[in-house]
C-alpha positions in Angstrom: 15.7 4.3 17.6 18.1 5.3 14.8 19.9 8.6 15.0 18.4 11.4 12.9 20.3 12.4 9.8 20.1 15.6 7.8 19.3 15.5 4.1 19.2 18.0 1.2 17.0 17.7 -1.8 18.2 19.7 -4.8 15.3 20.9 -6.9 15.0 20.1 -10.5 15.3 23.1 -12.7 12.1 23.9 -14.6 12.0 25.4 -18.1 8.5 26.8 -17.3 9.0 30.1 -15.5 5.7 30.2 -13.7 6.0 26.5 -12.6 9.6 27.1 -11.4 8.4 29.8 -9.0 6.1 27.2 -7.4 8.4 24.2 -7.7 9.8 24.2 -4.1 6.3 24.4 -2.5 5.0 21.7 -4.8 8.0 19.5 -4.2 7.4 19.9 -0.4 3.8 18.9 -0.8 4.7 15.8 -2.8 7.3 14.9 -0.2 4.8 15.3 2.6 2.3 13.0 0.8 5.1 10.3 0.4 6.0 10.8 4.0 2.4 10.3 5.2 1.5 7.3 2.9 4.7 5.4 2.4 7.5 6.5 4.8 5.4 6.3 8.0 5.9 9.9 9.0 9.7 9.4 9.6 10.6 12.6 7.7 10.6 15.8 9.8 11.5 19.5 9.6 11.0 19.9 5.8 12.2 23.4 4.9 13.2 25.3 1.9 16.6 26.9 2.2 19.4 28.3 0.1 22.8 26.6 0.3 25.7 28.1 -1.7 23.2 30.2 -3.6 21.1 27.2 -4.7 17.6 26.3 -3.6 17.1 23.0 -1.7 14.5 21.3 0.4 16.1 20.1 3.6 14.7 17.5 6.1 15.6 15.2 8.9 15.0 11.5 9.1 16.4 8.2 10.4 19.0 6.9 7.9 17.4 6.3 4.6 18.2 3.4 2.3 16.7 0.7 0.1 13.1 1.3 -0.9 13.0 4.7 0.9 15.7 6.1 -1.4 14.0 4.3 -4.4 10.7 6.1 -3.6 12.5 9.5 -3.1 14.4 9.0 -6.4 11.1 9.3 -8.4 9.8 12.5 -6.9 8.9 14.9 -9.7 10.9 17.8 -8.2 14.1 15.9 -7.3 17.3 16.6 -9.2 19.8 15.2 -6.7 19.7 14.0 -3.1 22.5 14.5 -0.5 23.2 13.6 3.1 24.2 16.8 4.9 26.9 16.9 7.5 27.5 20.5 8.6 28.4 22.3 5.3 29.3 19.1 3.6 26.9 17.4 1.1 27.4 13.8 0.2 25.5 12.6 -2.9 23.2 9.6 -2.4 22.2 7.2 -5.2 18.9 8.1 -6.9 18.0 5.2 -9.2 14.9 6.3 -11.0 12.3 4.0 -12.5 12.8 5.7 -15.9 12.9 2.9 -18.5 13.2 4.9 -21.7 14.8 8.2 -22.9 13.1 11.3 -21.7 12.2 12.5 -25.2 9.1 10.3 -24.8 7.9 13.0 -22.4 9.5 16.2 -23.7 9.4 16.0 -27.6 5.7 16.7 -28.0 4.9 20.5 -28.0 1.4 21.8 -28.5 -1.0 24.4 -27.0 -2.6 23.2 -23.8 -0.1 20.5 -23.0 0.1 19.9 -19.2 3.5 20.6 -17.7 5.4 17.3 -17.7 6.7 17.8 -14.2 3.2 18.3 -12.9 2.0 15.2 -14.8 4.7 13.2 -13.0 3.7 14.7 -9.7 0.0 13.9 -10.2 0.8 10.3 -11.1 3.2 10.0 -8.1 0.7 11.4 -5.5 -2.0 9.1 -6.8 0.3 6.1 -6.7 1.4 6.9 -3.2 -2.2 7.0 -2.1 -3.4 3.6 -3.3 -3.5 0.5 -1.0 -0.2 -0.9 -2.4 2.1 2.0 -3.2 5.1 -0.2 -3.0 4.1 -1.8 -6.3 5.2 1.4 -8.1 8.8 0.2 -7.5 8.1 -3.2 -9.0 6.2 -1.7 -11.9 3.0 -3.6 -11.1 0.5 -0.8 -11.1 -1.9 -0.4 -14.1 -2.8 3.2 -15.0 -5.8 4.7 -16.8 -6.2 8.2 -18.1 -9.9 8.5 -19.0 -9.4 12.0 -20.6 -6.1 11.2 -22.3 -5.7 14.1 -24.7 -2.5 13.6 -26.5 -1.1 11.1 -24.0 1.1 12.9 -21.6 0.0 10.7 -18.7 0.3 7.6 -20.8 3.8 8.6 -21.7 4.8 9.1 -18.1 3.4 5.7 -17.1 5.4 4.1 -19.9 8.5 5.9 -18.7 7.9 4.1 -15.4 7.5 0.8 -17.2 3.7 0.6 -16.2 0.9 -0.8 -18.2 -1.2 2.2 -19.3 -4.5 2.9 -21.0 -6.2 6.0 -22.2 -9.6 7.1 -23.5 -9.9 10.2 -25.7 -13.1 11.4 -27.4 -11.4 14.0 -29.7 -10.3 12.2 -32.9 -7.6 14.7 -33.7 -6.0 14.3 -30.3 -6.3 10.5 -30.5 -4.6 10.5 -34.0 -1.9 12.9 -32.8 -1.1 10.5 -29.9 -1.1 7.3 -31.9 0.9 8.8 -34.7 3.5 10.2 -32.3 3.8 7.1 -30.1 4.2 4.7 -33.0 6.8 7.0 -34.7 8.7 7.3 -31.4 8.8 3.6 -31.0 10.2 3.2 -34.5 12.7 6.0 -34.2 13.9 4.7 -30.8 14.2 1.2 -32.2 12.2 -0.2 -29.4 10.9 -3.8 -30.0 7.2 -3.6 -30.1 3.9 -4.8 -31.8 1.2 -2.2 -32.6 -2.3 -2.8 -33.8 -4.8 0.0 -34.8 -8.4 -0.7 -35.8 -12.1 -0.3 -35.1 -13.8 -1.9 -32.1 -17.2 -3.4 -32.8 -20.0 -4.5 -30.5 -23.3 -6.0 -31.7 -22.4 -5.3 -35.4 -21.7 -1.7 -34.9 -18.4 0.3 -34.5 -18.2 1.9 -31.0 -14.7 3.3 -31.3 -11.1 2.8 -32.4 -8.3 1.3 -30.4 -4.5 1.3 -30.5 -3.0 -1.7 -28.8 0.8 -1.7 -28.3 3.0 -4.3 -26.6 6.6 -3.1 -26.1 9.7 -4.2 -24.3 12.4 -2.2 -22.4 14.9 -4.2 -24.5 14.8 -7.0 -27.0 15.7 -9.7 -24.4 12.8 -8.8 -22.1 10.4 -8.5 -25.0 11.3 -12.0 -26.2 11.0 -13.3 -22.7 7.4 -11.9 -22.4 8.4 -9.1 -19.9 6.4 -6.4 -21.8 4.5 -3.2 -21.3 1.0 -3.0 -22.6 -0.4 0.4 -23.8 -4.0 0.8 -25.0 -5.5 4.0 -26.3 -9.2 4.2 -27.3 -11.0 6.9 -29.4 -14.3 7.1 -27.6 -16.3 9.0 -25.0 -15.0 8.5 -21.5 -18.5 7.6 -20.2 -18.2 4.5 -22.5 -14.9 3.4 -21.1 -16.6 0.4 -19.5 -17.3 -0.9 -23.0 -13.5 -1.3 -23.6 -12.1 -2.4 -20.2 -13.4 -4.9 -17.6 -14.5 -3.8 -14.2 -11.6 -3.6 -11.7 -8.9 -3.3 -14.4 -6.8 -0.4 -13.0 -4.9 0.4 -9.8 -4.7 4.1 -10.7 -6.8 6.6 -12.6 -4.9 9.8 -13.3 -6.3 12.6 -15.3 -6.6 16.4 -16.0 -10.2 17.5 -15.9 -11.0 20.1 -18.6 -9.7 23.5 -17.5 -12.4 25.4 -19.3 -9.9 27.3 -21.4 -8.3 25.2 -24.0 -10.7 22.3 -23.4 -14.3 22.6 -22.6 -16.3 19.9 -20.7 -19.0 18.1 -22.6 -22.0 16.4 -21.0 -25.2 15.0 -22.3 -28.7 16.2 -21.5 -32.1 15.7 -23.0 -31.2 18.2 -25.8 -27.9 16.5 -26.7 -24.3 17.2 -25.9 -23.7 20.6 -24.2 -20.4 22.4 -23.5 -19.5 24.0 -20.1 -16.4 25.7 -18.7 -16.9 23.6 -15.5 -15.7 20.0 -15.4 -18.5 19.1 -12.9 -21.2 17.9 -15.4 -18.7 15.7 -17.1 -17.4 14.3 -13.8 -20.9 13.6 -12.6 -21.5 11.4 -15.6 -18.1 9.8 -15.7 -17.2 9.1 -12.1 -19.6 6.1 -11.7 -17.9 4.5 -14.8 -14.4 5.2 -13.5 -15.3 3.9 -10.1 -16.2 0.5 -11.6 -12.9 0.4 -13.6 -10.9 1.0 -10.4 -9.8 -2.0 -8.3 -10.7 -1.9 -4.6 -7.8 0.0 -2.9 -7.1 1.8 -6.2 -6.7 5.6 -6.2 -7.9 8.3 -8.5 -6.1 11.6 -8.9 -7.7 14.5 -10.8 -6.3 17.9 -11.5 -8.6 20.8 -12.3 -8.9 24.6 -12.6 -10.1 26.1 -9.3 -11.4 29.1 -11.1 -14.2 27.1 -12.7 -15.0 24.6 -9.9 -14.5 24.5 -6.2 -12.7 21.8 -4.3 -15.8 21.1 -2.2 -17.8 20.4 -5.3 -15.3 17.9 -6.6 -15.0 16.2 -3.3 -18.8 15.9 -3.1 -18.9 14.2 -6.5 -16.1 11.8 -5.5 -17.8 10.9 -2.3 -21.2 10.4 -4.0 -19.4 8.0 -6.4 -18.3 5.9 -3.4 -14.7 7.1 -3.1 -12.8 8.1 0.0 -11.3 11.6 -0.6 -7.9 12.3 1.0 -8.2 15.6 2.8 -5.2 15.6 5.2 -2.9 18.6 5.2 -0.3 17.2 2.7 -3.0 16.9 0.1 -4.0 20.6 0.4 -0.7 22.1 -0.7 -0.8 21.7 -4.4 -2.8 24.7 -5.7 -0.7 26.9 -8.0 -1.2 29.5 -10.7 -0.7 28.4 -14.3 -1.8 31.6 -16.0 -4.4 34.3 -15.5 -7.2 31.9 -16.4 -6.0 28.8 -14.7 -5.2 28.1 -11.0 -4.5 24.4 -10.9 -5.1 22.0 -7.9 -5.4 18.3 -7.5 -7.7 16.0 -5.5 -7.1 12.3 -4.7 -9.6 9.7 -3.7 -9.4 5.9 -3.0 -11.9 3.2 -3.7 -12.5 1.4 -0.4 -11.1 -2.2 -0.2 -14.4 -3.4 1.3 -17.2 -2.6 -1.1 -20.8 -3.6 -1.5 -20.8 -3.6 -5.3 
């Protein structure tokens, strides 16, 4: 067996004060999930410690290289990675997947925007949990955010070079996203093609769709090595009208937190609004399940003050998904503000299905 080596993980500074207080614990939980799902449990003794007055996560593992370092490089809380020998820190290469300037993620500012670092964490943890997590490194996972808002998850997927799609019911949010994304593409001089228009079925309009094809550079665009981004202005329960079954490897979304965004569901009296996301998820999960490929994973963040974990896991199980409930997945709850304590849950569509 390879000798064990010591490593130090320098935490990424966060501009969000509340999130910064939780960053070490969240980074540890993300690393634990990666260790369980991808690294085969080879990382041990993960601890938070201060070295030279700076916070690090430290851990022990057989010598890391190749794909191991590539996976670690994309952790949401990682600023730099070092091999540690006594008091000496030797920097290791961290070649991130990031294909575009980070202003794609950071430039949008609006009330209710999910912290960018947490969005990356949620996408990562969901990707680590699918049947083929190694495909993240080859940019061959396709992502859906069925409650896309103004596109934070879509933008993170594009940063990784992944095909991405989103569904958003609110017209103002959809317009804000499509206006921002198209303007960003033009300002960044990224080779692309964008089409915006109505979607019709049986002689009626069922929604609007933005379809964008872009390239990391002109050469790859011309060679057909492109990224596809689709955003739809429609209700999430109608997502199956816009995408074929089994279209996505990952579904990554924020359930309505019940503060900035209420949850809408339909009953006999018409649409109703609730602080809890459970009525919406009860309607939407069967649709999302059909859109997920066997072995695909779904990651949902939610406000624990308006819905209990047991209630979400019950809905996911009823929808035919296998919920991940091992210890690493239970370390993500954190306070956002006095009205929101955020957590995440991950579930996987079984590879052998009867549908």
